[in-house]
C-alpha positions in Angstrom: -24.4 -3.8 -37.1 -21.6 -6.2 -36.5 -19.5 -5.5 -39.5 -20.2 -1.8 -40.3 -17.7 0.9 -40.8 -17.9 4.1 -38.8 -18.8 6.0 -41.9 -21.9 3.9 -42.3 -23.1 4.6 -38.7 -25.3 7.6 -38.1 -24.0 10.4 -36.0 -27.0 10.1 -33.7 -25.8 6.8 -32.4 -24.4 7.0 -28.9 -21.5 4.6 -28.0 -21.7 2.5 -24.9 -19.1 0.2 -23.4 -19.4 -3.1 -25.1 -20.2 -1.6 -28.5 -17.8 -2.6 -31.2 -16.6 1.0 -31.9 -16.7 2.3 -28.3 -13.5 4.1 -27.5 -12.9 4.9 -23.9 -10.4 7.5 -22.7 -7.7 6.0 -20.5 -8.4 6.4 -16.9 -5.9 8.0 -14.6 -5.1 5.4 -11.9 -2.0 7.1 -10.4 -3.3 7.4 -6.8 -4.6 3.9 -6.8 -1.3 2.5 -8.0 0.7 4.6 -5.5 -1.6 3.4 -2.7 -1.2 -0.3 -3.8 2.6 -0.1 -4.0 2.9 1.7 -0.7 0.6 -0.8 0.9 2.6 -3.8 -0.4 5.9 -2.2 0.7 4.4 -1.2 4.0 3.5 -4.8 4.8 7.0 -6.0 3.9 8.8 -3.3 5.9 6.4 -3.5 8.8 7.9 -7.0 9.6 11.6 -6.0 9.4 11.7 -2.2 9.8 8.6 -1.2 11.8 9.1 2.5 11.5 9.5 2.4 7.7 6.4 0.2 7.5 4.5 2.8 9.5 5.7 5.6 7.2 4.6 3.7 4.1 1.2 2.8 5.5 0.2 6.4 5.8 0.5 7.4 2.2 -1.1 4.1 1.2 -4.1 5.1 3.2 -4.2 8.7 2.2 -3.7 8.1 -1.6 -6.1 5.1 -1.4 -8.9 7.2 0.2 -8.5 10.0 -2.3 -8.3 7.5 -5.2 -11.3 5.6 -4.0 -13.3 8.9 -4.0 -12.2 9.4 -7.6 -13.2 5.8 -8.4 -9.7 4.7 -9.4 -8.7 1.1 -9.7 -6.5 -0.5 -7.0 -7.5 2.2 -4.5 -9.5 -0.1 -2.3 -6.7 -2.7 -2.4 -4.3 0.0 -1.3 -6.5 1.1 1.5 -6.8 -2.5 2.8 -3.0 -3.1 2.5 -2.2 0.2 4.1 -4.4 -0.6 7.0 -2.8 -4.0 7.4 0.6 -2.4 7.2 -0.4 0.1 9.9 -1.7 -2.5 12.2 1.3 -4.8 11.7 3.8 -1.9 12.3 2.1 -1.0 15.5 1.9 -4.6 16.7 5.5 -5.3 15.9 6.6 -2.1 17.6 4.8 -3.1 20.8 6.3 -6.5 20.7 9.7 -5.0 20.2 9.3 -2.7 23.1 7.9 -5.2 25.5 10.0 -8.3 24.7 13.0 -7.6 22.6 14.3 -4.4 24.3 14.5 -5.9 27.9 16.3 -8.9 26.4 18.8 -6.6 24.6 19.3 -4.8 27.9 20.3 -8.0 29.6 22.7 -8.8 26.8 24.3 -5.4 26.9 24.7 -5.6 30.7 26.5 -8.9 30.4 28.8 -7.5 27.7 29.7 -4.5 29.8 30.2 -6.6 32.9 32.8 -8.6 31.0 34.7 -5.4 30.1 34.6 -4.1 33.7 35.9 -7.2 35.3 39.7 -7.7 35.0 40.7 -11.1 33.9 
């Protein structure tokens, strides 16, 4: 059955993946791809723009979960990357509030003191 035409095969034959004449319909992976892209961008932006990373992590998780239920490719990767982006965004926001903001307040106070004192 290796070199047979379709016309020679009986109509009773059922086609399975791996058969030489098996034709599969293209699978819709839109949600999985959206989840993956949002997860990757969410990780990148969570480092430099925490709020944007947080915003991108949410659609990555939502689309990933819906896509995973529909058994789409890349959905699980999108869920994992979205969760990492969410955690990184929250961690970097906390670091920013605890450490960088007081440092910036000191710098701003010194700048305004220079303007208030006449030379």
